[in-house]
C-alpha positions in Angstrom: 15.4 -38.7 8.2 13.1 -36.0 6.5 14.6 -33.8 3.8 13.9 -30.3 4.8 13.2 -29.2 1.2 10.4 -31.7 1.1 8.6 -30.8 4.2 5.0 -29.8 3.7 4.1 -26.1 4.0 1.9 -26.6 7.1 2.7 -28.2 10.4 -0.2 -29.2 12.7 0.7 -28.4 16.4 -0.7 -31.0 18.6 -0.6 -30.4 22.3 -2.7 -32.6 24.6 -2.6 -33.9 28.1 -3.0 -37.7 27.2 -1.9 -39.8 24.4 -5.4 -41.0 23.5 -6.5 -37.5 22.7 -3.3 -36.8 21.0 -3.6 -39.7 18.6 -7.4 -38.9 18.1 -6.6 -35.6 16.8 -3.5 -36.8 14.8 -5.7 -39.3 13.1 -8.3 -36.6 12.3 -5.7 -34.3 10.8 -4.4 -37.1 8.5 -8.1 -37.9 7.5 -8.4 -34.2 6.4 -5.4 -34.4 4.3 -2.4 -33.3 6.7 0.8 -35.0 6.7 3.2 -33.0 8.9 2.4 -33.1 12.6 4.2 -31.8 15.7 3.7 -34.0 18.8 4.2 -31.7 21.8 5.5 -34.3 24.2 5.9 -31.9 27.1 2.2 -31.4 27.2 1.9 -35.0 28.4 2.0 -35.8 32.1 4.7 -38.3 31.3 6.5 -37.2 28.0 8.0 -40.6 27.5 4.5 -41.9 26.9 4.5 -39.9 23.7 7.2 -42.0 22.3 5.0 -45.0 22.1 2.3 -42.8 20.6 4.7 -41.8 17.8 5.5 -45.4 17.1 1.8 -46.4 17.1 0.7 -43.4 14.9 3.5 -44.0 12.3 2.6 -47.7 12.1 -0.8 -46.6 10.8 0.6 -43.6 8.7 4.1 -44.3 7.7 4.2 -41.6 5.0 3.6 -38.9 7.5 6.2 -36.7 9.1 6.3 -36.3 12.8 8.2 -33.8 14.6 8.8 -34.2 18.3 9.0 -31.3 20.8 9.6 -31.5 24.5 10.0 -27.9 25.5 11.2 -27.1 29.1 9.0 -25.0 31.4 11.9 -22.3 31.6 11.3 -21.7 27.9 7.5 -21.6 28.0 7.1 -25.4 27.6 5.6 -27.8 30.1 8.5 -30.2 30.7 10.1 -30.0 34.3 13.0 -32.1 33.7 16.7 -31.4 33.0 18.2 -30.8 29.6 19.8 -34.3 29.7 16.4 -35.8 30.4 14.9 -33.7 27.6 17.5 -34.9 25.1 16.8 -38.5 26.2 13.1 -38.1 25.4 13.9 -36.6 22.0 16.3 -39.2 21.2 13.8 -41.9 22.1 11.1 -40.0 19.8 13.6 -40.3 16.9 14.1 -44.0 17.6 10.4 -44.4 17.5 10.3 -42.8 14.0 10.1 -39.0 14.4 11.9 -37.5 11.4 12.5 -34.1 13.1 12.9 -32.6 16.5 12.5 -29.0 17.7 14.8 -28.0 20.5 15.0 -24.5 21.9 18.2 -22.6 21.7 18.7 -22.4 25.5 18.9 -26.3 25.6 20.8 -26.6 22.2 23.6 -24.4 23.6 24.1 -26.8 26.6 23.8 -30.0 24.5 25.2 -29.1 21.3 27.6 -32.2 21.2 24.6 -34.5 21.5 22.6 -32.7 19.0 25.3 -33.5 16.4 24.4 -37.2 17.1 20.7 -36.6 16.7 21.3 -34.7 13.3 22.6 -38.0 11.8 19.1 -39.4 12.3 16.7 -36.5 12.2 16.3 -32.9 11.2 17.2 -30.7 14.1 15.2 -27.4 14.4 16.7 -24.9 16.8 14.2 -22.6 18.0 13.8 -19.2 19.8 10.6 -17.8 21.2 9.9 -14.4 22.7 6.4 -14.1 24.3 6.9 -10.4 25.2 7.6 -8.8 21.9 10.0 -8.6 19.0 13.4 -7.5 19.9 16.3 -7.0 17.6 16.3 -10.2 15.5 19.6 -10.2 13.8 21.7 -11.0 17.0 19.3 -13.7 18.0 19.6 -15.4 14.7 23.5 -15.1 14.7 23.4 -16.6 18.1 21.2 -19.5 16.9 23.5 -20.3 14.0 26.5 -21.0 16.3 24.9 -24.3 17.4 24.3 -27.4 15.1 21.0 -27.3 13.4 19.2 -28.1 10.1 16.7 -25.3 10.5 16.4 -22.2 12.7 13.0 -21.3 14.0 12.6 -17.6 15.2 9.3 -16.9 16.8 8.5 -13.5 18.4 5.3 -11.7 19.4 4.0 -8.9 17.3 3.2 -5.8 19.3 3.0 -3.4 16.3 2.3 -4.1 12.6 6.0 -3.6 11.5 7.1 -6.5 13.7 5.7 -8.8 10.9 8.0 -7.4 8.4 11.0 -7.4 10.8 10.5 -11.1 11.3 9.8 -12.1 7.7 12.5 -10.0 6.2 15.1 -12.4 7.8 14.5 -14.9 5.1 15.7 -12.5 2.5 18.6 -11.3 4.7 19.8 -14.8 5.2 18.8 -16.7 2.0 21.1 -19.6 2.5 19.8 -20.5 6.2 16.6 -22.7 6.3 14.3 -20.8 8.6 10.9 -20.8 10.1 9.8 -17.3 10.8 6.6 -16.3 12.7 5.3 -13.8 15.0 2.7 -14.8 17.6 -0.5 -13.1 18.5 -3.4 -11.7 16.5 -1.3 -9.0 15.1 1.3 -11.6 13.9 -1.3 -13.5 11.7 0.3 -12.1 8.4 3.4 -14.0 9.2 1.6 -17.3 9.5 0.0 -16.9 6.1 2.9 -15.3 4.3 6.1 -16.9 5.9 6.3 -20.0 3.5 5.8 -17.8 0.4 8.4 -15.3 1.6 11.1 -17.8 2.2 10.2 -19.7 5.4 10.5 -23.4 5.4 6.8 -24.0 6.7 4.2 -22.5 9.1 2.4 -23.9 11.9 -1.4 -24.3 12.3 -3.8 -25.3 15.0 -5.7 -28.7 14.7 -9.2 -28.1 13.1 -11.0 -29.4 16.2 -8.9 -28.0 19.0 -6.9 -25.1 20.3 -3.3 -24.5 19.0 -0.1 -24.5 21.1 0.7 -20.8 20.6 -1.1 -17.4 20.5 -2.3 -16.6 17.0 -2.4 -20.0 15.5 -5.2 -20.6 13.1 -6.6 -24.0 11.9 -5.1 -25.7 8.9 -8.5 -25.6 7.3 -8.5 -21.8 7.3 -4.9 -21.6 6.2 -5.6 -23.8 3.2 -9.1 -22.9 2.2 -9.4 -19.3 3.1 -5.9 -18.1 2.7 -4.7 -20.9 0.3 -1.1 -20.9 1.8 0.0 -23.7 -0.7 -1.5 -21.9 -3.7 -0.2 -18.4 -4.0 3.6 -17.6 -4.8 6.2 -15.3 -3.6 5.1 -12.8 -6.3 1.5 -12.8 -5.0 -0.2 -9.4 -4.5 -1.1 -8.9 -0.8 -4.3 -7.1 0.3 -6.0 -6.8 3.6 -8.5 -5.2 6.0 -7.0 -2.5 8.4 -9.2 -2.4 11.5 -9.3 -2.7 15.3 -11.0 -5.0 16.1 -10.5 -7.3 13.0 -10.9 -10.8 14.4 -14.6 -11.1 13.3 -14.3 -9.5 9.8 -15.7 -11.5 7.1 -13.6 -9.6 4.4 -10.9 -12.2 4.2 -13.2 -14.9 3.5 -15.0 -12.9 0.9 -12.0 -11.4 -1.0 -9.9 -14.5 -0.9 -12.8 -16.4 -2.4 -13.1 -13.8 -5.1 -9.3 -14.0 -6.0 -9.6 -17.8 -6.1 -12.7 -17.6 -8.4 -10.7 -15.3 -10.9 -7.6 -17.4 -10.5 -5.5 -14.6 -9.2 -2.2 -14.9 -7.5 -3.3 -12.8 -4.5 -4.0 -13.1 -0.8 -6.1 -11.0 1.6 -5.3 -10.6 5.3 -6.8 -9.4 8.5 -4.5 -6.6 9.6 -4.9 -5.6 13.3 -3.9 -2.0 13.6 -4.5 -0.1 16.9 -5.5 3.6 16.6 -2.0 4.9 17.6 -0.3 2.5 15.0 -1.3 3.8 11.6 2.0 5.3 10.9 3.8 2.1 11.8 1.3 0.2 9.6 2.3 2.3 6.6 6.1 1.7 7.5 5.3 -2.1 7.2 3.1 -1.6 4.1 5.8 0.1 2.0 8.2 -2.7 2.7 5.9 -5.6 2.3 4.1 -6.3 -1.0 0.8 -4.7 0.1 -1.1 -3.5 -2.9 -4.4 -2.4 -1.4 -6.5 -2.5 1.8 -10.0 -2.1 3.0 -10.1 0.4 5.8 -12.7 0.3 8.6 -13.5 1.2 12.2 -11.7 3.2 13.7 -9.4 4.3 10.8 -11.5 5.7 8.0 -10.7 9.3 8.8 -7.3 9.3 10.3 -5.8 7.1 7.5 -6.3 10.1 5.1 -3.2 11.9 6.5 -0.9 9.1 5.2 -2.2 9.1 1.7 -0.7 10.7 -1.4 -3.9 11.2 -3.3 -7.5 11.1 -2.2 -10.5 11.0 -4.5 -12.3 14.4 -4.4 -15.6 12.9 -3.1 -13.8 10.9 -0.4 -12.0 14.2 0.6 -15.3 15.9 0.9 -16.7 13.2 3.0 -13.6 13.1 5.2 -13.4 9.3 5.2 -11.6 6.7 3.1 -12.5 3.0 3.1 -10.3 1.8 0.3 -6.6 2.4 -0.3 -4.6 1.3 -3.3 -0.9 1.4 -4.0 0.1 2.5 -7.4 3.6 3.6 -8.5 4.7 3.5 -4.9 2.0 6.0 -3.9 -1.1 5.4 -1.8 -4.5 6.5 -3.2 -7.7 6.7 -1.2 -11.3 6.3 -2.4 -14.7 5.7 -0.6 -16.7 2.6 -1.9 -19.1 3.0 1.0 -20.8 5.6 -1.4 -21.6 2.8 -3.9 -22.7 0.6 -1.0 -25.3 2.9 -0.1 -26.6 4.4 -3.3 -26.7 1.3 -5.5 -29.0 -0.8 -3.2 -31.0 2.3 -2.0 -31.9 3.5 -5.6 -33.4 0.0 -6.3 -36.0 0.7 -3.6 -36.9 4.4 -3.9 -36.2 7.5 -5.9 -33.5 9.2 -4.0 -34.0 12.8 -5.2 -36.3 14.7 -2.7 -36.7 11.6 -0.6 -36.5 12.2 3.2 -33.8 10.2 4.8 -32.5 9.9 8.3 -28.9 9.0 8.8 -28.2 7.6 12.1 -24.6 8.1 13.2 -21.7 10.4 12.5 -18.6 8.3 11.9 -16.9 7.4 8.7 -19.8 5.3 7.3 -22.4 7.9 8.2 -20.3 10.5 6.5 -20.2 8.6 3.3 -23.9 8.0 3.3 -24.8 11.6 4.3 -22.7 13.2 1.5 -23.7 10.6 -1.1 -27.4 11.2 -0.4 -27.3 14.9 -0.3 -25.4 14.9 -3.6 -28.1 12.7 -5.0 -30.7 15.3 -4.0 -32.2 13.6 -1.0 -33.5 15.6 2.1 -31.1 14.3 4.6 -31.3 14.6 8.5 -28.6 13.3 10.8 -29.0 12.0 14.3 -26.4 10.5 16.7 -25.1 10.3 20.2 -22.6 13.2 19.8 -24.5 16.4 19.3 -21.5 18.4 18.3 -20.3 15.9 15.7 -23.9 15.7 14.3 -24.0 19.4 13.9 -20.6 19.5 12.3 -21.4 16.8 9.8 -24.9 18.3 9.0 -23.2 21.6 8.3 -20.5 20.1 6.1 -22.9 18.2 3.8 -26.0 20.4 4.0 -28.2 18.1 6.1 -30.4 18.9 9.1 -29.1 18.0 12.5 -31.5 16.2 14.8 -31.3 15.2 18.4 -32.6 11.8 19.5 -35.4 13.5 21.5 -36.5 15.4 18.6 -37.4 12.3 16.5 -40.9 11.8 17.8 -43.3 13.5 15.3 -40.9 13.1 12.5 -41.2 10.3 9.8 -38.8 9.5 6.8 -39.0 7.7 3.6 -35.8 5.7 4.7 -33.6 5.2 7.7 -29.8 4.6 7.2 -28.3 3.1 10.3 -24.5 3.7 10.3 -23.3 3.0 13.8 -21.8 0.0 15.4 -24.9 -0.6 17.6 -26.1 -4.2 17.2 -22.7 -5.4 15.8 -21.1 -8.6 17.2 -20.5 -9.1 20.0 -23.0 -6.3 21.2 -25.8 -8.0 19.4 -28.6 -6.8 21.8 -28.0 -3.1 21.2 -30.5 -0.9 19.1 -30.6 2.8 18.5 -34.5 2.7 18.4 -36.3 1.4 21.4 -39.7 1.7 20.0 -41.3 2.7 16.7 -38.9 3.1 13.9 -39.8 6.4 12.0 -39.4 5.3 8.5 -40.8 3.1 5.8 -37.5 1.6 4.8 -34.7 0.6 7.1 -31.2 0.2 5.8 -28.9 -1.2 8.5 -25.1 -1.1 7.7 -24.3 -3.7 10.3 -23.9 -7.2 8.7 -22.7 -9.2 11.7 -25.1 -10.7 12.9 -27.1 -11.0 9.6 -30.3 -10.1 11.5 -29.6 -7.3 14.1 -31.9 -6.2 16.6 -32.9 -3.2 14.3 -33.7 -5.6 11.5 -35.8 -7.8 13.9 -37.8 -4.7 15.1 -38.1 -3.4 11.5 -39.5 -6.8 10.3 -42.0 -6.8 13.3 -43.1 -3.4 12.3 -43.7 -4.4 8.7 -40.9 -2.1 7.4 -39.0 -2.7 4.1 -35.5 -3.8 4.8 -32.1 -3.5 3.3 -29.7 -5.7 5.3 -26.1 -4.8 6.0 -24.8 -7.6 4.0 -26.2 -5.9 0.8 -24.1 -2.8 1.5 -21.0 -4.7 2.4 -21.1 -6.8 -0.8 -21.6 -3.8 -3.0 -18.7 -1.8 -1.6 -16.5 -4.9 -1.5 -17.3 -5.6 -5.1 -16.1 -2.1 -5.9 -13.0 -2.5 -4.0 -12.3 -5.8 -5.8 -12.7 -4.0 -9.2 -10.6 -0.9 -7.9 -7.7 -3.1 -7.1 -7.8 -5.6 -9.9 -9.5 -3.8 -12.9 -11.5 -7.2 -13.3 -15.3 -7.5 -12.7 -16.2 -8.8 -9.2 -17.6 -12.2 -8.9 -20.5 -11.1 -6.9 -22.4 -14.4 -6.5 -19.1 -16.1 -5.3 -18.6 -13.2 -2.9 -22.1 -13.4 -1.5 -21.8 -17.2 -1.0 -18.5 -16.8 1.0 -20.0 -14.0 3.1 -22.9 -16.1 4.1 -20.7 -19.1 4.9 -18.4 -16.9 7.1 -21.3 -15.3 8.9 -22.8 -18.8 9.6 -19.5 -20.0 11.1 -18.3 -22.2 8.3 -15.4 -20.1 7.2 -14.8 -17.7 10.0 -11.1 -16.5 10.0 -10.9 -16.2 13.8 -7.6 -16.4 15.5 -7.2 -19.0 18.3 
């Protein structure tokens, strides 16, 4: 029987329709260094076939730990048999060498006497799943503890940011109860990364070459190499990117690599926060060890109402992209300014240069204020005439309508809208000639946008969006840590992520 204190921090969830595919992926995971595997027997057409698969696999890999699960369809599994039949399958799996079994609370309450027998031969994980949301969790845990079990697994679905803390906080509230605590869905990803460090026994991962068995599972490769779940400690500083959408952000890959390069006990997470959930996010942020965050679309302006102090320039701009927690207070700054000015001044003399800013959102505001402060002659164009006029008046720029652009020409074009950003890669603000010598596109995913392609065809000088991203990210890193940013490391990580080699997507 496995000792629960010796279980690896990551369990690979394997759910496949036939034993050949199940074993193929199991062997592949072992080859990549994994040793704790969940065999979802209920995914098989005949679950009892999985018993022979367990025996065969452990004959080849006796040092691995296999956990057998045969969840009934009444509890979001795929097994259509009775509880008695379920127990028989799990009992046979233990006889074949499984060192742990997972059984849902609904079955455990019915078969608690038989579970006592199984506990003498294997670890029994009693589990609860809620696919609809995160209800009151304390009553659920108290219910689970009434049945025999070596570990209690509570899995809900995160519908708002604070659901993550409500689930993870159980480890501290019940320190003597071995638990696995997770929230499903993209919003629940922080629990998958933080759970083991915050007191959970282990976390789950999808196999590296296939889908997982629950919403929000990410691959073991990402958990280990991007988020380093087995490296940071319970004292680690937690950072993240607050956005909606956040799935395709490369910031986690870049900042986690930077922390690793500087040997810092820290981790950086993608934090999905819907527009109406900012207040709830700060409720979670104050309770969890969040020390700082990048802030991006669509929150750069609305986040300001929740901050205790805002840098004067960021206040003038009306947008914040970096927040830092110091002394229990939230401070806001805008490193987008550095992301624009530093690369641009390497290409031209900004004072008195004519520059067209395309857009009127948070990134455009940062560029417009920074450039007018630097002495440039700034014009602003966008799809919302009222917002263009308001921004122009606020920063001392000239408002332009798109149909007014013919006949005008600029030293530089700063593109600060989401047009061309993944997944809308075919969009471009300029259909024909681009009215400027230098094109600075803030969009970095994809690396070469339609705008950049058109600019290259028209022999324009180009500053790609990745340049700005890396510059502002480096200033964020330095703001949070007080250390110099490992720029070459961050650039390499960004390129790997954009090329799909380290993408923190949620499965």
